[in-house]
N, C-alpha and C positions, 0 to 999 in steps of 0.2 A: 504494500500501499502507500502510496506516496505521500510526502509530507504534506500537499495540498489537501490531498483527499482527508488526512487524519484531521486538519484543522478545520475541514470543511463539517465532518461529524463533532468535533468539539463544539463549534458554533451551535447548533442545533440541541446541545446540552441545557438543560434547567441552571440555571446558578445552584450553588450549593445551600442557599437559604431557602429556596422553595421544594428543598428533599428534605429539609427537616420538618420535625411533628410541630405543629401550631400546639402550644401548650394548653389554650382557651378552647380549642375545638372540642367536638365529641367524637369519637371513635366506636366503632363497630366492631373493633377488637376485645374479645374476653379477656379477662385476667389469666387464665389459664395458657389462654395461646400467645399472651404477652410473656409469659414466665420462660414459653417453649422458645420461644423469640432468641429470649438475651440467654438461652443456652449456646444457642449455634452463631451468636454473634460476634463479629472479628474484633479482635483487641484492639483499642484508639494506637494509634501510630504515635510515638513519642516524638517531640518536636526535637529537630536538630539543632545541634549549639553551636551558633556561629562567633561566640566569645572568643578574642583574640588570645594567643598564646604568648609567651614569654621564650625568648631565647635562649637561655638557660637551661632549659629542657633536650636542648640539642648540642648545642656549643659550650666549651668549658670557658673561655675566656669571650669579653669584649671589649677592645681596646681604642681609643679614639688615639690614631698616630698622625703625628705631624711631620712630613716630609723633610728632609735636612737637619735629623739629629743624630743622636746616638743610638749603636746597633745595641742589642740584645745579645748578650754573651752565654755559651753552652753548647752541647751538640743538640741538633735537632732531627730528628727522622725522616724519611721520605714526605713530601707535602703535595698535597693534592689543593692548587692554586686555584678558585673557580670564579667566573666571571659571570655574572649573568646578564639577560637581556634587557632591551628596552625598557623603561617604565615598571622593571623589574626591582628586585635588590635581594644581598646575599643572602638572608635568612630563606629566601625559594630554596638553598639547597640544605635547610638545615635537618630531614628527613633523611637525605641521602647522604648526609654527613656523620649523623648519628649510627646510621647502620654499616657505614665503613669503619668507622671507631669499634662497634660491635665484632663484626668481620674479622679484622685485623688484631684483635685485643689491644687495641688501640697503640699498634704499632706504627701506623701511619697519623700524619696530622691534617687537619684540613682547614686551609686559609678561605675563605668565603667574605666578600667585600663589598662595600657598595660603591659604585662608581662615581665620578662626579656628578653631580644636579640629580642624584637619587639617594633616597633611604637618609641616613644620618650625614651623610657626608656633603663638607661645604667647601667650596673653594674660590680664589678670588676671581674667576671667570668661568661662573657655573656653566654658562652658555656655550662654551667650547668644546663639543662633542665631539670634535673632528677625531676620525680615525686615528691620526700621526700624537693626537694629543692622549687618548685614553691608552693608545699602548704604551705612550711614554712614561704614563701614570703606572700602570702593572709593572712596566720595569724597574722604574725608581723604588715602588712600593717593595718589593721583591728583594731589592737589593739593601734597602732601608732596615729593614724587617730582620733577614738574614747573614748580609754582610759577607762577613769572609768564611761563614761555616759554609756556605754551598752545600746546602741538603739535595738531593734527588729532586726533581720536582716534575709534577704532570700537570700541566696545563687545563683546564676543563673550560668551555665556553659555551653558552646558549644562546643561539640565534645570532643577535649582535654582538655579543660576549665572544661566539664562535671566532668573528671577525676580529676580535680585538685580539683573543690570544694568538690567533695566526699569524697575524701582523707582527705580534711582541716576537714570536719564535724565529720568524723570519732576520728579525734584527742581529740574532746571535747575542744577545747581551744577557742573556740568563745562562749562569753557569749551569753543568749539572743537568740540563732539558733532558728527562727522560722520554716523554709522549706529549702528544698534543691530542687532547678529546674533543670533538663538535657536536654539539649536540642540536639536532633539526634544522639545520642550516647549510645550504647550497645557493652557490651563485646565482645562477641559471634561474630557479624557481623564486630566488626572493628579490631579483631585480623585476621580474613581472609581479611579484605581488605588492611592489611599490606603488603600483596606478590605483590599488585599492587601499591603501594604509588610510589615506586622509577619510575616506565613507567609514571606515570602521573606527576612528578615532570620533568621527561627528555622532555617529551613532549608538557609543556609552553612554552611559549617564556624566552628567558633568558633576555632579556634584550629590552626598549624601548627608543624608540626616546622623548619622552614625558611623564608626567604625564597623560595628555590624552587619552594617545594611551593607557594606562594601564588601564585606566576605560573602554574604550572602549571593551578592550579584557576582563575586567571582567563580563560584560554584554552581549557581543556575544557568550563568552564561556560558559554563563549558569551558572557560579560560584554564580553571583547574579543575580536575575531578576527584581528588582527595581533598575533604574535608579538613583533615587536620592540618594538610600544608597550606589549606588557603586562609586557615586560622594563625599559622605563625607568618605568612608569607605578605599578607595583605595589607595589616597594619601600618609596615612602613611605607604602602604606596600611595596615603592619603595622609592631609594634614589640613589642619583648621583653618577653614579664610581668612578669618580674625583671630588672632591668638589673643587678645585681651576680651574676647565674648566666648563666655559657656555657650550660649545657645545656638552659636556660627557654625554653618554646615560644614560637611568633610569636602575638600575638594582633591585634585590628584597631585601628588607630591612634584611630580615632573612632568613639565607640558611638551608632551611629545611632538605638538604640532610645531613649536618652533625650531626643532631640530630638523624639519623636513630638508634642508640646504643639504645635511650633512648623511641622510640615507643613502644615496648612491655609492657615494665614497666609502660608506661603510663595506660594500659587498663588492664591488669592482674588484678583478683579480684575485678572489678569493681561492677560486677551486686550484689557481696553477700555485699561489701560495703555500696552500695546505698540502697539494704534492710534491714541492721541492722542499717542505721544512725539514730539518738534518735531527730528526727524532720520530719514535715510533707513532704511527698516526690510528687513530681511533675513531670511525664515524656514526655517529648513532641518529637513526632517523626514525619519524613517525609513519612511513610509508616509502615503499619505492619509485614512487610515481617523482620524487623532488628530485632525483639524480638529475644532473647535467650532464652533457656531452663528455666533458674531459675527465668527471669523476665515472662515468661507465668506464671509460676505456684504463683509465687508471687501475678501478677495482679488477678487470679483468686481467690487468698485468701484475696482479698482488702487491698493489704498492702501500695499501692501508687496509687495517681492518675494517669490518663493518658490521653494523648489527641494525635490525629492523624491530621496532615496538610498535606493532600493529594497533595494539589495544589503546596508546596511549593518545594524548593529543599533542600539540607543539611543545607545552611544559613538559617534557619526558620526565625531568628531574624530579617533580612535582606530583605526577599520575604514578608513576612505579618507582619511588625511591628503592625499593630492597632489589628489584631485578638491576638498576643502573648499579647502585652499589659495588652488587656481585660482580657485573661486567668489570668496573675499573677495577677492581681487585685483580682480578683475574688478569687484565691488561698488564698491572704494575708488576704483578709478580712474574708474567712472561718475557717483561723487557727490563727488571731491574737488574744492577752491576752485577756480575759475581766477585764476592772477594774473596779473594784466592790465601790459603794458608801462606804463612812466611815462609821465604824458603831455608830448607834447611840445610845448612854446609856439610860437604860432602868430605869426610875424613881424608886425608891424603892416602894413596897406596904405599901398602909396605914397602921397605927397600928391598931390594933383591940382595939374598947373600952373595959373595963374592967366593 
């Protein structure tokens, strides 16, 4: 049945209020019959909880980091550095991060941050969301946090974030880069989709009465399929329109419409840069139809690993966090550096007796 047919059938149904019993009306149903009806009545559906969740259930620490400062001391384990998509935030990786820590018994660390003009991040020029600026931010952040420690790094990027990590990988400024993981973005399909991006932004709500309303919209619209993830990732996406007014509605934290001039630059050349990145490569898609010609050829030549999450939406890491976490851990194990035991000096050969 087509969606149009379903809508037509729905339009013929009376509203729920019309189906409810009028308490003032006289019914012909006898008390005994009413008792039997209640025995077979369906239980009431529980209302879904759209209240926000906090970061500390999914991450160990939350740091505000100012670039151009001192670096932290101490050795660090391998790190998954995760970059979110446009209009999202670092907390979109919360469920995936928690699962990775569980699978690896905390052997791996996860760094998920808010890029400029998103979430809690503030910069001197929030409106500069060019690819060059965002990839430079990423490289400086890694350098600032880890300095000379040089842990093994696996970059993970969703949508716009995928373009950022690929560009950063090609700059070769990240030491010990093990792998690049791109989530549901391909140059060809991304560029084609830009023509409908403005319509999407115009059709979504411009404001919400409460944060819960924003979370509810995120689930109902299909933007995020997992309620738990929406409760965690959506609160940073909105802010009070007037911070000094408690009754003020919530509006989007990031004005994506104002970033339109950068859209094409995010994705142009993405496929070529991905294929030539000097690291192991992993492409995770929500459907095979997203592949463009260069990636189809590259995949046939075995230049990168690929997996399809057919049951997920665009936000793969939020819709299927457990499966993605398992794939990321396996990707890391497959490509991690072998640490050879120290070379044992051979004893000198015995002297020949004369």
